[in-house]
N, C-alpha and C positions, 0 to 999 in steps of 0.2 A: 795185571788187569785194573782198569779204571772203574770204579765202582760209584753209581749214583742211586740213592734209595729215596724215592719221593713219589707221590701220587701225581698223575698227569694232569697238573693244574697249570694254567698260564703263569701264575705267580711263581712257580718252581723254576722257570726258565730252562727247561730241559732241551728246547728246541735249539737254543743258542748253544748249549754244551755239544749237541750233535753237529751243529754246523762247525764249531771251533774244531772238533774231532775229524770232521770230514775233510776239512780243507788244511789241515796240518799233516802233511805226508811224513815227516819224521815221527811224529807222535803215533801215527798209524802202524809204523814199522816196529816201534817198541812195545806197544800195548793193544789190547782189545778193550772194548766198553761194554760194560754190564749195566743195564737200566732196569732196576726193580721198581716197577710202577705199580705196586698193589696187586689185587687179584682180580680177574675179569672173566666172565663166561662168554658174553657176547658183546662186541663192540657196539651194535646197535641198541643195546640196552643201557650203555653208559650215558652219563648226563651229557648235555650237549657241549659244554666247555672241554671236559675230559676227552670225549670222542674226538673233538677237533684237534687237541694236542697229540693225541695218538695217531691220528691220521697225518698230521704235519710230520711226526717223526718217521712214520713209514715211508712218506714221499722223500724225506731227506736221506733215508738209508738207500733208496733207490737212486736218487740223484747222484749221491757221491760214491755208488757202488760199494756199500760197506757190508754186503752180505758175507757172512763168516767172520765178520770183525765187530758186530754190534749184537749183544744178546738182549732179548726183551721178554723173558719168561712170562707165561700167562699166569701161573700159579706159583705160590710159595706158602710154606708153613711158618708160623711165627717162631717155632723152635729151631727153624733153619737158619734164621737171620744171623746168630752168631757164627755158624759155619761159613756163611756168605762172607762175613767180614774177615775171618781167619783165612779163607782162600785168597782174598785180595791181598792180604798182608803177606801170605806165603810166596805169592807171585812177585813180591816186591813192587806192588802197585800203589794206588793212591784213591782216597775217597773225595769226593767232590759235591759240595752243595752251592750250586750257582744261583740260588733263589734271588729275586730282586730285592727282597727284604726278608729277613728271618728273625722273628721275635726272640728265640732262644737258640735252637740248634741241637737238640738231643742226640741225633744221629752223629754229630761230630764227636760227641763225647763217647758214645758207643764205639765209633771207629777207633778212637784214641786208645780205649781200653783193650783192644785186640792189636795194638801196635801199628796201626795203620795211618800213615801221614795224611794230611787234609789239604785241600784246596777249598776255600770258602768265600761266600760273599762278604764285603766289607760293609755291608749294611744290616746293623742290628746285633743280636747276640753273639754271633761268631767273633766279633771284635773282642769282646770281654773273655771269651773262651780261649781265643788264640793268645791273648796277653797272659793267661795262666798256664796254658799248655806248651806254647811256643813249638808246636809240632807241625808247622805247614806254611801255607801262603795265602794271604787275603787278596782278592781280585775285585775289580769293578764288574760287576755281573752284566753290565750293558757293553762292556768291551771284549767282544769275541776273541780277539788277537791275545789279550792278557790272559784269558782263560787258557787258551791253547799254550802260551809260552810257560805259564805256571806248571801245567800238568806235564809238559816236556821236561822242564827243569828238574821236577821231582823224580820222574821215573828214569832220567838219563844220569843225574848226578848220585852215584851211589852213596858217596859220603854224606851228602845232605840228607839223602832218603834215611840213612841209619841214624844220623842226629836227630831227625825229626821224630823217628820211631822211638828212640830212646827218651827223648823229652816228654813225648805223650805218656809213655809207660811210667816214667818217674813222676810226673806231675798230676796224673789222673786221679790220685787219692783225694786231691783237693775238691774233687766233685762228688765225694762219697757222702752219705748222710751224716756220719759223726763229724766229718770235717766241716760240713755245711752248718751244723748246729753250733759247732765251735766258732765259726766265722760269724754267724748270725748274732751269738750271744756277746762276742767282742765287740761287735759294731754297736749293739745296744748300750753296752758298758761305756762307750765312748760318746753316746749321746748326752746332750744336756738333760740332767734329771728333771722329769716332768712331775715325779711326785715328791713332795716337800720332805726335807730331813729333819723331821720333828723330833724333839727330845721327849722322852717320857720318865725315865727313872730318876733323872735329876730334879724332878719336881715333887718328889717324895710322896707317891700314892700307891707304890707297890704293896705296902703293908697296911694300907688303910683298911679298917673294917667295914664290911658291907653295911649299906643303909646308915651310915655315919652322917653327921651334920653337913659334912662337905661332899656328900655323895651325890653330886648333881653337876651337870654341866652349866646349870644357870649360875654357878659360883666361879666359872672358869677364868683363870688368869694365864692361860698359856702364852709363851713367849711370842708365838706367831700371830696371836689374834689380839691385835692391838689398836683397831680402828673402833672409835666410839662414834657411832653415827646418830645425830640428834634428830628427832622428827620434828623439831621446831625450828629447823633450819630454814634457809632461803626459799621463797616461793618463785617458780618460774613465770616469766612474762610469756604472754602468747606469742607464738611464732607461726607466721602466715604460711610458709611453704614446707613440703616434705625436705626439700634440699637444705634449708636453714635449720629445719629442725634435726636433721642428722648431723649437721655441722655443730649444731649447739652442745651435742652430746659430749664432744671433747672438752668443751669449755667447763662442764660440770665435772670433768674427771678428777678434778683436784679434791672435791669432797665425796664423790662416789667411789674412788678407788681406795683399796686398802693402803695403809702406810705403816711403816715399823716405827715401834717406839724407840726412844733413845736408850742408850746403854744404862743411863741412870734408872730409868723406869724398869728395864729388864732386871737389873740387879734388885731393885725394890720387890718385884713380883717373886723372885726366886727366894729372897731372904724372908721377907715379911708376909707374903701372900700364902703360900703353902696351901693354896686352894686344890682340892682333890679333882683330878681329871678322871672321873670314874663312871662314865656312862656305862662301861663295860662291866661295872659292878652292880648295876641295876638288875633286879631280878627278871624284870619284863620291860620291855619297850613297845609302847602303843604309838604307831604312826597313823596320824589322821590325815588321810589323803583323799577325802571326799569332796568331788567336785559337784556342788549343789546347783540346781536350776536357778536358785536366787541365793546371792552372797549372804543375805540376812538370815538364811536357815543355818549358816555354818556354826555360829555360836551354840544354837540349841543342840546340834549334834555332838559338839565338843563337849557339852555340859553332860549329855546322856552318857558318853563314853567315860568321862572323868568320874562321874557318880558311880559307875559300875566298878571302877578300879578302887574307889574307896580312899580313905586318908591313911590308912595304915599299910597298906600294901606297898612295898619298894618298887613302884612303877615310874618310869620315865614316860614322858611325852614328847612327840615331835610332830609339828604341823608341816605338811607337805602341800603346796599350793601353787597356783599360777599368779597369785596376788602379790603385789610389791609389799615391802617391809612397812611402808606408811600405811597401805590399806589394811594390813594384818593388825598394825597398832590401833587403827581406828575401829576395827572389827572388835577387838578386845575390849576397847572402851565401851563400845555400844552393848556388848555382851555382858558386861561386868565380870570379866574374866581376867585373872591375873597373869601377865605374861611369864612371871617367875614360876609358875605352875608347869612351864614347859622347858625342855631341855635343849631344843634346837629348832630352828624355823628355816625350811627349805622353801624359798621364795621365788617368783619369776619362772615357775616351771623347772626349777633346778639351776637357774642362772645365779643364784646367790645363795649363800649359807650363812646364817646369823645364830648367835647365842644371845640370850638375855644377860645384862650386866647389872651387878648390884651397885656399882660405882656411878655416881652422878654429881655432876657438878652444880647443879640447882635442882630445885623441887617442881620444875614446870613440866618436865615430861621424861619419858623413859629413854634410856640409851641402850643400844645394842652393839655387840662386838661381831664384826664381820671375820670370817675364816679367810684370812689372806692366803693361806696356803692352798684352800680350794680354788680361790679365784685365779691364783698363778697357775695352777694345774689345768684349768678348763680354757684358758686363754691360748694354749697351744694351738698354732694355726688358725687363730679366730680370724675371719675374714676381713675385718677392717674396711678400708675405704672402698675396696671392690665390692664387698657385701653391701655396702650402704647404696652405692650407684645402682646395683642391681635391684635392691628393695625399691629404691625411688622410681626406676624404670617400670618395675612391675606394677606399683601402686598407681602410677600415672596411666599405664595402659588399662587398668581396671576401671579407674575413674573416667577415662575417656569414653569407655563403652557404656558405663551404667550410671554416670553421675558420680557426685562425691560419696562413694561407697566406703573407701578406706581413708582413714585419716590418722595423723600422729596422735600418740598418746604420750605426751612430754612427761607427765607426772609419774608414769610407771617405767619409762625407759631408763637404762643405765648404761654404762660402758659395756657390760656383757649381756645385755638383753635389749633388743630394739622391739618396741611395743607398739601396736597399731590398733586402733579401733575399727570395727566392721559394722557399718550401719545395717546392711542386709546380708546375712550369711549365705542366703541362697544364690546370690549374685556373683559371689567370688569363687575363683577356681577350687576344686577339691584339693585337699592336702597333698595327695600324691602328685598332682600336677606341679605344684609349687615346689615340692621337694626335688622333682625331676629338673625343674628350671635351675635350681641351686646346683644340683650335680653336674648338669651341662656346663654351667659357668665355672665348675671346678671350685665351688665354694662350699667350704666345710662348715655346717651349721645344722641345728635342729630347728624345724619349723613346727610349730605348734598351735592349732586352733583351740582357744580356750573358752570358758564360760558360754557354753552353747553356740560358739563360732562368733560370739560378739567381739572377741579380741583375738589378736595374733601376736605371739611371742617368738622371736628369732633369737636363739642362744647358741652358744659355742657347740660344736659337735660332741665334745666330751662332757657337756652339762646336760643333765636331765633329772628329774625327781628320782628315777630309779637309780641313776649313777651317784647322785649326792647320797642315797641311802648306803649305797656300796662303800662310798667313801668314808661315811660315818663308821661303818662296820670295820674298815681297814684302820682308820685313824684311832678310834677309841676302843678297838677290839671288843666289839659287842658280840654277843652269842646270837647268831641269826635266828637259831632255833626258838630263841625266846622273844623274838620281835613279831608282832602282829599288825598288819596293815588293814586299815578300815577304809573301804572304797565303796561307791554307789554301784548301781547296776550297770551304768555306763559313766563317761567322763569326758575330759579332754582328749585329743589325738593321740596323747601319750599314755593313755589308761592302760592298755595291755601290758606295757612294760612294768607295771606295779604288780602284776599278777604272777602266781606261780613262785618257784624257786624255794629255797629252804625256809623261808620265813612263812608265817602263817598268814592268812587273808580272810577277812569277814566281808561279805558283799552284803550291803544294806539295801534290801529291796525297795523299790518305790522311790529311790533316791536318784536324781539326774537321768530320769527316763528320757527327757526330750533331747538329750545329747546323742541318741542313737542315729539321728540324721547326720551327724558329724562322720559317721563310720559307714555311711550308705554306699560309697564308692570303693569299698574294700575288694581285694582280690578273693577274700575268703570271709565267711561270716564271723562277726566278733564272738559269737557263741563258741566258735571253735578254740578260742583261747582259754576259755574256761574249762579245764578237764573235769567232767562231771564225777569222776571217781577218785579225785585227788584228795587224800586225808588232810592236806594243808589249806584246803579252800572250803568254807562253810558259808551258807547263805542264811541271814537273819530275814525273818519274813517281813519285819518292819524296823523302823530305827526307834525302837523303845528300849528302856533299861531292861525289861524283862527279857526280850528277844536277844539283845547283845549279850546279856549275862548267860543265857542259854547256850549261845554259840562259844563263849569263853570257856564254859564248862566242859563242852564236848571236846574243845581243844585241849583241855587239861590246864588252862591258865587259872581257873578258879575251882577250888575243890568244894565238894559238898559239905 
């Protein structure tokens, strides 16, 4: 018995199979053909294409006078399918999948599990399946004669049939779930590591006492964090076009990209530094991820949160923002806030991660250390030149329709963040359309409208403010249940990713209300992201010391 199990769809190419069977007299003398084409009640109620295929098959049966040689049952039960495979194997038949293209071919694996040799299309998944099982013949689905020849060869050559049956039964275990998991994990192990192989114990902080003088990432001297970025560095000259702007990013890579310290510097850090890498030893971590309507409001909010924490509590602070590191530096100066009060800075919507450094070669400005391991991690499959060209085309098309709406933001752009200014947010496409455009072009990136839609950040797909926080959790072994994230009522288009999870969240009412328009084209309301009954999410009625303290008290971060 020759068995085919597929719905009557033109793509399944069943009509070619019937023609091949009907025109091959030797094959008809050795075997019958069984077509399991799903269940049907009335052919008049079938979809147009399925009904057309069924009618074509009936006409071919009549044309070649295949009555008594072709079965096409009207109904079958799911539990009967194994018996059907078994019957075909018992009659020393074959299973055939003649589809024009088959993405995978699960029926081929099912047939092999019952010791049934296969004839399958050479287009798609069956090629890989046959390579593993070696239990049949691959054919060109457009070649009717090759289909007939392959079937005839299998059912007439008993030694070949037995060999294919044995190979299928011997190798089918490779498609079991345990074997699949083993193969999957082995392939992952062979991949280039994307997560850095940092060292912990050799830097001498395992026995560090909590809240010791070195208990802060602000004193970090990790081997992999060796770039000192001066904010007093070169200033960029104006560039006239988006093309030249994007081309200029590579030229700046020498000072924007992390680089490794010399072996001498590494040895000095290990022997003489002994700085404690101990964010995980903080009792609490406060993450300030508030997207304000006005950037000038951020220092006031930071001060309110820091005042609540007090001086004596072992609390660490992380700033998570869409701003660049130079903008953060300017913000701290204008707000009279010391950067050394913070343990880390997640900048450019998660495109960069910095730590404050106490080492400075001069007294003119602050120096930061970039986490080069994080940068290496997020650069995996970063779009590069294709992404730049697509962004250029997109910006040009928007400007052609609405005037000069989208323009470069050279001062905020880095190797891992392409930044643009948006003059009128209402005239640019919604974020979901821009993301769709990137997906269609097969470009892996995160696209984020920031600062009420007046800026646009395009960063690697593995980068985001939420993923940077996760990275810090893994890297420094923070206790997530002791992390609290402060956000506004709304925010940038990556806002929802900051909510929920194991960490605690405090929503500051009245902050970033105008950003709601960025989320107006959503498939679901933004309010659905905030579970009203979650014990980990609290709402402060206003951004005041009293309300923030009340929220922290309810979360158990501050005791009465």
